[in-house]
N, C-alpha and C positions, 0 to 999 in steps of 0.2 A: 409415472411409468412411461416407457416407450412400447406402443402397442402397433402390431402390424396384423393383417389379415391376409390368408392366401389368397391366391387368384385362381379362378376357375378356367381352365384351357380348354376343356371338352365338356360336351353336354353328356351326362350318364343318367340313367335312370336309377333312382335311390330306392333301396328296399328297407323295410324295417326289421326284417330278420334275415339271419342266415338261411333258414329253409327257403325262403323266397328267392334268394340268390341262387341256391342249388337248383331249384325247380325251373327257375328262369333259364339257366344255363342248360339244362336238359332239354327244355323246349326249343331253344335256339340253335345249339349245336348237335343236339340228338347223337346221331351215329358218328360223330367226329371222336378222335381219339382224346380221352381226358386222362389216361394214366398209362404208362408203358414201363415194363420193369422185367428184370430176371428173378425167377424163382430161385437161383443159385446162379453165381457169377459164370458167364459164358454160356448160360443155357439160352434157348429161344426165347424170343419176347414175348410176354404176356401182356395183352392189350386190353383195355377196358375203356369203353365209349361212354360219354356222358350219360346217355340213356342207363347204361349198365350200373354206373355209379349211384345215380338217383334210386334205381331199383333195389340195388344192394343195400343202401341206407334204409329204405323202406321195409326190407326183408328182415334186417338186424334190428331196427327199432321196434318193429312188431313183435318179435321174439322177446325182447327186453321187457316191453310192457307186460306181456304175458307172463314173465317171471315174477311180477309184482314190484317192478323196479321204477315206476311213476314217480317223478319228483325226487328221486334218490341220487345221491352223490355216487359217481363210478370212476375209479381210478383207470387210467389208461397208460401203460408203460411199455417201452419198446423201441427198437429201432424203426425209423422211418419204413412204412410199408403201406400197400393198397388197403390192407385190413385195418391199419391204424386209421387211416382217413375215413374208412366206412364206420369203424366204431364210434369214433370222436363225433361224427356227424349224426350218427344215429341216437347218440345220447343228448346232444345239445337241441336237437330238432325235432323234440317231442317226447323225449324220455324223461331226462332230469338234468343233473349238473355234472359235467365232464371234469376230472381232476388229472390233467395231463401231468406225469413225472418225468422227470430227467432220468433218461435210461442209464446214466453214469453214476447216479448215486449209489452209495454204499447200503447195504443190506438194512442196517439200523435205521437209516434216514428214510428208506422206503417204509419200513413199518411205522415208524413215528409219523410221517405225512400222510400215511393212509388213514392212521387214527386221527389226527388232527383235521383232515379233510373230511371225516365222518363218512367215509366210503362204505357202501353196502354191497358192492361189487367191484371185481378186480380184474380188468382184461389185460393180458400181457402176452409178449412174444416168448418164444421158446427159450432164449438164453436166460430169461427171468424166471425159469421155472423153479429153481432151488430156492430163490427169493420168495417166489409165491408159496412154497411150502411153508417157509418161516413165518410169513403173514399170516397164513391160515392157523398156525400153531397159537399165535399170540392174539388174533383179532376174530372173535366170534361173531362181531357184528356183521362181518361181510360174509353174505348169504351165498355168493357165486363167485368162482374163479374160472375164468373163461381163458383158454390159451387160443392165440390167434394162428397157430401153426399146428399140423396133425402130428400124429405119432409121438406125443409127449405125455398125454394123459393116460396111463395104463388102466385097465379093468380093476387090477388091484387097488389102485389109488381110489377110482371110482366107487368101489365097494367100501373103503375105509372112510373116504370122506366125499359124499355124493355131492358137495358143493363144486367139486371140480368137473367141469363140462368142456368139450371141444368146440371150436369155432363152427366146423361143420355141423355139428348137433344143434347148435344155436341157429344158424342158418338155414338148416333143413325144418326146424321148427317154425320159422318165420315163414318159409315158403308154404308151408302147409296152412298155416292160419290165413295168408293172404289169399290161397287159392279157395280157402272156405268162405271168404267174404269179410275177413275181418279188418276193419278200417280204423281201428282204434289209433294207430299211430300217425296214419296219413291224414286223418281228420282231426288230430290233436289240436287244441287250442295253445298258441304260443303267446306270451305276454313279452313283448319287446323291452319292457323294463326290467324283467326278472333275471335273477343271476342264472347264468348258463355255463359259465367256465369259471372255474377256481385255479389259477396259476400261482405256484409259490415261486418267490424272487429267490435268486442264487443266495447261498450263505449257509451257515450251519443251521440245523434243524430248528435250534431255539430262536435264532435271529431271523429266519426266513419269514416273510410275511405273505399271507394269502390274497392275492388280487383278485377283486371280485368284478368279472366283465359280464355285460348282459347284451343281448342281440342287438339293441341300437347302438351300444358302443363299437362292436366289430364291424357290423353293415355299415355304420357311418365312416370307419376309417376306410374300408374297402371302397365306399363311394368317393372319398377324399383322394385316395390314392389314384383311383382310375379317371378322376375328373383333372389330375394334375399331369399325369404320365399316359403317353399313348403306346400301346403295344400291338402289333397286328396279329389277327387270328392265325391259328395253326402254327404259331411258333412253338418251338420245343424248349423246355426249361428243365434244367438239372437240378432236382432237389437234393441239397447237399446238407443244408442246416436242419438240426432236428425238429421236428414238428411240435415238441412241447413248448418251443419258443413262439412268442406272439409274432416275430418278424417273419418266420417261415409260415406259420399257421394263418396269419390274416393276409399277408402279401403272396407268399409263396403258394398258398393254397387257394383261398378265396379270391384274391386278386387275380391270378393267373387264369383261373378258370373263367371269371368274369370277363377276361378278353377272348376266351375260346382256345387257349393254349393247351398243348400236352405236356403234362408234368411227368418226368422221367426219373425213377429212383435210382440214384447211383449205388453201385454194388457195395464197395467199401472204397476208401481213399486211394488204395493202391491201384484201382481201375478207373479212377477219374479221368484221366487222359484218353484211355480206351473208350468210356462212355461217351466222352465228348464226341470222339470221331465216329464210333458206331451209330450213335442217334443223330448225328450232325446237329448238335445242340446250339441253339440261338441266344439263349439267356441263362446267365447265373446270377442268383442273388445269395450273396454270401458275406463274409467278415473280412477285415483287412488281412488277417493272416493267410487266408486263401488266395487272396489276389496277390499278396507280396510273395508267395512261394511261385505262383505262375510267373511273376514279372522276373523274379531271380533266375529261374529256369530258363527263361527266354534270354536273359542277359549272359548266361553262361554259355549257351549255344551259340550266341552272336559272337563272342569272345574266341570260342574254339574255332568257329569258321572264319575268323578275322573280318566279320562283315558289320561290326559295330559302328565304325566310322561312316560306312555307306548308308546304314540305316538312318544315322543321325542326320546325315545330309538330305536324304529323301524326306525326312519328316519335315525339314525347313522348306524344301521345294513343295511338298504337298500342302503344307499350311498356307504358303503363299497363294497357291492355286486356289485354295478353298476360299480365301478372301475375295477372289475373283469369281466365286460360284462354280469353281470346278472341282469336283470331288473324284479323285482317282486312287483313294487309299486302298481301296480292295484289290486293285490291280497291282499298285507297287509293293504292298506288302502281303500278297497272297502266299507265300512260301511260309510266313510265320503263322498267318491265320490257317492255312492248311494243316498245320502241326497239330490244331485243336478242331480239326474236323471240317473247317471252312465256312461254318455258318454261324460262328459266334459273332453277335452284333450288338449285346447289351449286357452290361454288368452293373448291379445295384449293390453298393456295399452299406453296411450299417453296423452298429454296436460298439464301434470304437474308432478313434482317429485314424485316418489313412494318409501316407505321404502323397503330397500334390504330383509328385514326379511320377507315380504310378498312373494316376489319373490322366495325367497328360500323355503318357506313353500310350495308354490303351487307346485314348481317343484319337491321338495321331495316327495310329496303324488301323483304323477303321472299326474300332469297338467302342460304341457310345458307352460312356462310363460315368455314373452319378452316384453321388454320396448322399446318405440320408440320417435321419436321427430321430431316436424316440425311445419309449420306455413301456415295459409291460403295462404300467398303469394307464397309458394313453392309447393302448390296442393295436399297434404301437406307435405307428408313424406320426411324427409332429412336423417334420419338414423334410425336403428333400430337392436335390438339384433336378433340373428337368431340361427339355430340348430348347426352352424359351430362355432360361438363365442356368448357366453353370459355372459358378464361381469357384475356382479350385482352392481348396483349404476350407471352404464353408461347407454347411450342411443344407444349403439352399434356402429358399424361401418357405414360408409355412404352407403347408397343403391347403388345397381349396377348403373354404369353410372353417379352417382351423385359425384361432388367435394365437399370437406368440407375444409375450410381454417381456421387458428386461426391467427387473426392479430397481430403479435408479430415479433420481430427481432430474438428472440432466437430460436435455433433449438432444444432444449431440452424437451422432453416429459414432459407433467405436466405443462409447462409455459401457465398461463391464457392470454386470450385476446378475442376480440370480435369475434364470430362466423360468418364466411362468407360462402355463398354456391353458387354454379354454375352448372347449368344443364338446360336441357330443360323444366324442371318443374317449372321453375321461371317464375313468373307472368308477363304480359304485362306491367302492370303499376297500379297506382291508378287512377280511374274515375276521370276526369276533375280536377286533382290535380297534376300538373306537378312539383311543388316545392317539394311535398312529395315524388313523384317518384324519383326526382334527389337526394333526401338525401338517398335513400337506395339501388339504382341502379348504379354500378359504370360503368365507360365506357368501361371497359373489361368484362362486364357481371356478375360481383359478386353482390349478394345480401346481405346487412348487415343486419343481424337478430336482432340486438340490445341485444342478449343474450351472456353473457360472459362464457366461459368455456375453457377446454382444451383436448388435445389428450393424451392417455396414451401410453404405450409401444406396445399394441396391436392395436393401431390406433382406439381404441374405444372413442367415444365423451362423455364428462362429462359436463353437465351444473353446473354453479355454481351460476348464478343470472342473473338479468335483469341490463343492463347497467344504464337505467334510475333510477332504484331504488337504486343504489349502494349508500352507505354512504362512504364519504370521511371525514377521521378524521382530526384534525389540525396539526397532525404529518405526514400527506400525506398518511398513510395506508388506505387500501381500505376494507370495510366490505360489504357483500352481505346479505341483510335480509334474503333471501331465505334459505341461509344455516342454520342459526339459527333457522329460523321457523320450518325446517325440524326436528331439534333436539327436540325442543319443542313438536312437534307433535308425538313424541314416548313416551310422559308422558302419563301413563292412565288417561282417562277422560278428555284429552284436545281435543276439538272439532276443533278449529282452532286458529290462532295467527297471529299478525301482529307485525313486529318489525321496528323500525325507529331510526333516529338519531336526539336528541333534542339538539338545542343549550343551554347551561348552563348559569348561571349568571357569570361563569368565562370565558365565550366565548370558552368553549371546547365543544366537541360534546359528549353527553351521549347516550349509546345504551339503547334504552326502548322498552318496549313490552306490548302488550295487548294479554292476554290469555281468550279465550273462553272456559268454561267447559261445559261437560255434566254431571250433577250431578249423573245420573243413572250408569255412567261408572266409576265414582271414587271409591277408596278403600272403603269398607263398614265400616270400623272402624273409619271413619271420621263423620259418622252419620250425615251427611248433614250440619254440623255446619260450619258456614263461618269462624270463628276464626281458626279452626282446619283445614279447607280447604286450608286457605291461609298459614298458618305456614307450612304445608305439601308441597305445591307448592313452597315456599321459598327454602325448603330443595332440591326440584327437580331442581329448576333453579339453585341452587348453584352446583349441581351436573354437569349440563350442562356447567357451567363456568368453572369447572375444565376441561372439555375435550377440551377446546379452548384456544388459546392465549390470554394473558389478555386483549388485546386492543379490543377484539371481546365479551368480558364478558357483559352480561346483566347487567346494574347499577340499573335500576328502572323498575318494572313491576306492572300492575294492572291486576285485575280479572274481568271478566263479564260473563254472562249466555246469553247476547244479541249478535246474529249472526252480524258478519262484514258485511260492506256494499260491495255488490258484483254485477258484471254484471250478465246477464242472462245466461252467460257460466260459472258461478261460479268463476270468478277471482275477486279478492279484488281489490275494487277501493281505493287505498292507499291514494292519496290526499283527497278524500272525507271522508274516515275513520279517517285519523289524524285529519281533521277539527272538525269532530263529537267528537272526544276524547278531542279536546282542548276545545271545547264548553262545554261538559259535566264537565270536570274539573272546568272550570271557573264558572259554575252554582254552584258548590259544594265548590267554594273558596279554591281550593286546586292546586297543582302542582304535576308532576310527582314524585318530591322528597318527597312531603308530602304525596301523595296517594300510595306511594311505598308498595306493598304487601297487598294492600286492595280490597275488593269487592266494585265496583263502582256503581253497578246498585241499 
């Protein structure tokens, strides 16, 4: 195996529990802004200090313990909010086990996962009230349903089902208990090795696995991140990703709080740019789709103003000056930066591959842009680019104190193999699933990620694809769909794509693709005509084939305007999508060979 260990760039204090992190932040930053948000879009700012946050956690946790929920599993579901952050921390920091659920899950999955997660309390936001009622009907084990927003639980409902209580009732109970000297939560003993968060992976209810994380896992990941990347105190970060994701939960909450940042909750995506301006946001932690949309909008504006050539020229000039130690990016590109509030200086992307031209553009105009990699099972970050090493196209070096290995017998950089990792960040295992745990955790502590990649000469990690989606050709050669999908994504007007291997009548494997177009982003000269679009796409696919070895060439492709079938985390459900394609072709009386290059909608 090729093994590399991350480098520590900064000295940070290490904590054994999340509670220690929160209390340390409250002591160091006290009256500084921890959270800033709007109760409704466009309303006045609501601000909570670090001290407020710690006090509210103590208040909520004290009330939850008084309700008899010590050691119990508690579901939390809803959009990002201050109350969500308080509730989650009140649960993990002295009450029991938090079970955060994706707010986009359909009703039946919330019901099922609440049952599988052995929940005895259900904390939810107002839009989930109807789902909460359905959960209450089917699950008598759940003793309390707590709504995080007022004016949702009626007196009639409380009389019919006393399990429903409001957030304010809960917090008032906690305040009264604290005033009377109750220190049960504040002084609660926390085992750093005990389960504190149960996070279900994306997928159907039956296939999703419950990842078990302890305080040591999460606190270690925060320590690894902060020891690798520097962020200045009092920076403002926009919280965009949902808090039930470990990326947002660990880095976007605990990591940013550890730096002394102010976390601002975006209203909804249509207010995204306005929020950037109003709060003069400095940091965005997001996924490639978000940054791709920002990049495309900037490109459109540059084209409309006929300034794209000028900006490209200035980028070359600026990069030359930077080599000489002169950085004037913010002066040269202030008009672009001002459109996003003028304060944006750092973007961190994870969860999926991102085109290096986007990373390059952001860095060139004065916004440091780093790509990273991780999984829920690793709390989550494994590696990331940083101020010392930023290799475009890679996901950087392993974080400080994190080992990464490539499962290969070769010691040559660039040799591909399954990616393994070992650190204190690796999960306890999968909840009530010893077989699945044994499949991914080795006896000597390595976690098998299921991803395939390689290490370059700078010991940066590159992801080439998922082992499960790998296409094995009849000649033994291996093709990773993600590599080809990435190249397809660079075609103007392509929204998304899926690549797979299809058995031909000759019993060989043909590389096939479905490309989903966004007509508004296609070249204007195509005039929205399907025939012209398909002919143009054939040319573009031909160019992609020239960039790859012949065995990776796309043999057949079809065109659609229908989105691919995805999980709530926007990952393509490959088997379901391939089934849908086969069904559609059968309805049309076609095969991939006969439908090649055609619009199938």
